[in-house]
C-alpha positions as CSV (number, residue, x, y, z in Angstrom):
1,M,62.2,112.2,90.4
2,I,64.9,112.8,92.7
3,L,66.6,115.0,90.4
4,L,63.4,117.1,90.0
5,A,63.2,117.7,93.6
6,A,66.6,118.7,93.5
7,E,66.1,121.3,90.3
8,G,63.2,122.6,92.4
9,A,65.1,123.3,95.1
10,V,67.7,125.0,93.1
11,N,64.9,127.4,91.9
12,A,64.0,128.0,95.2
13,T,67.3,128.6,96.5
14,A,67.9,131.2,93.9
15,G,64.9,132.4,93.8
16,G,63.4,131.1,90.9
17,A,66.1,132.4,88.6
18,G,67.0,130.7,85.7
19,F,70.1,128.2,84.4
20,A,72.0,131.2,83.4
21,E,71.7,133.6,86.8
22,L,72.2,129.8,88.4
23,L,75.9,129.8,86.7
24,A,76.6,133.8,87.6
25,D,76.3,132.7,91.2
26,V,78.4,130.1,90.7
27,A,81.3,131.9,88.7
28,S,81.4,134.7,91.5
29,N,81.5,132.4,94.2
30,P,84.9,130.8,93.5
31,T,84.0,128.5,96.7
32,A,81.0,126.9,95.0
33,A,82.6,126.6,92.2
34,M,85.2,124.2,93.3
35,A,82.5,122.2,95.3
36,L,80.7,121.8,91.9
37,L,83.9,120.5,90.3
38,V,85.0,118.5,93.0
39,Q,81.5,116.7,93.0
40,F,81.6,116.5,89.1
41,L,85.1,114.5,89.5
42,L,84.0,112.5,92.3
43,G,81.0,111.4,90.4
44,F,82.9,111.2,86.6
45,A,85.5,108.8,88.7
46,A,83.0,106.7,90.1
47,G,81.0,106.1,87.0
48,Y,84.7,105.5,85.2
49,Y,85.2,103.1,87.8
50,M,81.9,101.6,87.7
51,A,82.3,100.6,83.9
52,K,85.5,99.4,84.3
53,I,84.4,96.2,87.0
54,A,80.5,96.6,86.5
55,R,81.1,92.7,84.7
56,Y,83.0,91.3,87.7
57,I,80.3,92.3,89.8
58,V,77.5,90.9,87.5
59,A,79.8,87.8,87.7
60,L,80.4,88.0,91.2
61,V,76.2,88.5,92.1
62,A,75.7,86.0,89.7
63,V,78.1,83.1,91.6
64,F,76.2,84.4,94.6
65,I,72.9,83.6,93.7
66,L,73.8,80.9,91.9
67,G,75.5,79.3,95.1
68,A,72.4,79.8,97.2
69,L,69.9,78.4,94.8
70,I,71.9,75.3,94.6
71,G,72.6,75.1,98.3
72,A,68.5,75.8,98.9
73,W,68.0,73.0,96.2
74,G,70.4,70.6,97.7
75,V,68.3,70.9,101.2
76,S,65.1,71.1,99.7
77,G,65.1,68.3,97.1
78,T,63.0,70.1,94.6
79,V,63.1,73.6,92.5
80,D,60.5,74.7,93.4
81,D,61.2,74.4,97.4
82,A,64.4,76.2,96.6
83,L,62.9,79.1,94.5
84,R,60.5,79.8,97.6
85,R,63.1,79.5,100.4
86,L,65.7,82.0,97.9
87,G,62.6,84.4,97.8
88,R,61.8,84.6,101.3
89,A,66.1,85.5,102.0
90,V,65.8,88.3,99.5
91,A,62.7,89.0,101.1
92,E,64.6,89.1,104.6
93,S,67.5,91.1,103.3
94,K,65.3,93.6,101.8
95,D,66.2,95.9,104.8
96,A,70.1,95.4,103.8
97,I,69.7,96.0,100.6
98,M,67.8,99.2,101.0
99,S,70.6,100.5,103.4
100,I,72.9,99.5,100.8
101,L,71.1,101.7,98.7
102,Q,71.0,104.5,100.8
103,V,74.6,104.4,101.4
104,F,75.4,104.9,97.4
105,G,72.2,107.4,97.5
106,F,74.3,110.4,96.8
107,V,75.2,109.3,93.4
108,L,71.4,110.7,92.8
109,V,72.5,114.2,93.5
110,G,73.3,117.1,91.2
111,P,76.7,117.7,90.1
112,T,77.9,113.8,91.2
113,A,75.1,112.2,89.5
114,L,75.9,114.1,85.9
115,G,79.9,113.0,86.5
116,F,78.6,109.7,87.4
117,F,76.7,109.2,84.3
118,V,79.6,111.2,82.1
119,G,81.9,108.7,83.8
120,L,79.8,105.8,83.3
121,L,79.6,107.1,79.4
122,V,83.3,107.6,78.8
123,G,84.1,103.9,80.3
124,V,81.8,102.0,78.5
125,V,82.9,103.2,75.0
126,R,86.6,103.4,76.1
127,R,86.8,99.6,76.3
């Protein structure tokens, strides 16, 4: 949805022009071309790095969740009570999770997103 909004913004700024005209505009403006290239490369690096460390991040999150679940279970005594407490803790940390997602929202915009997904693909394939 965000990519569609970005595409609409690009079409609006280019006067409804097609992709070929947009490329011509970028080719005639070296500053815009360099900005697009740097954004793509930054996205590529972020995606490639993410593919390399994804399993470690998943393992770290799993350890924290398991530790929280065992801690809540030890305090409450039953699995049902532990799951209820854990659900409340997740609901309370919703604002923190949303702010983290907003910080990394840059990945969802334009050439950075394309670079991120290409880097992610290359990182997964090159394992």
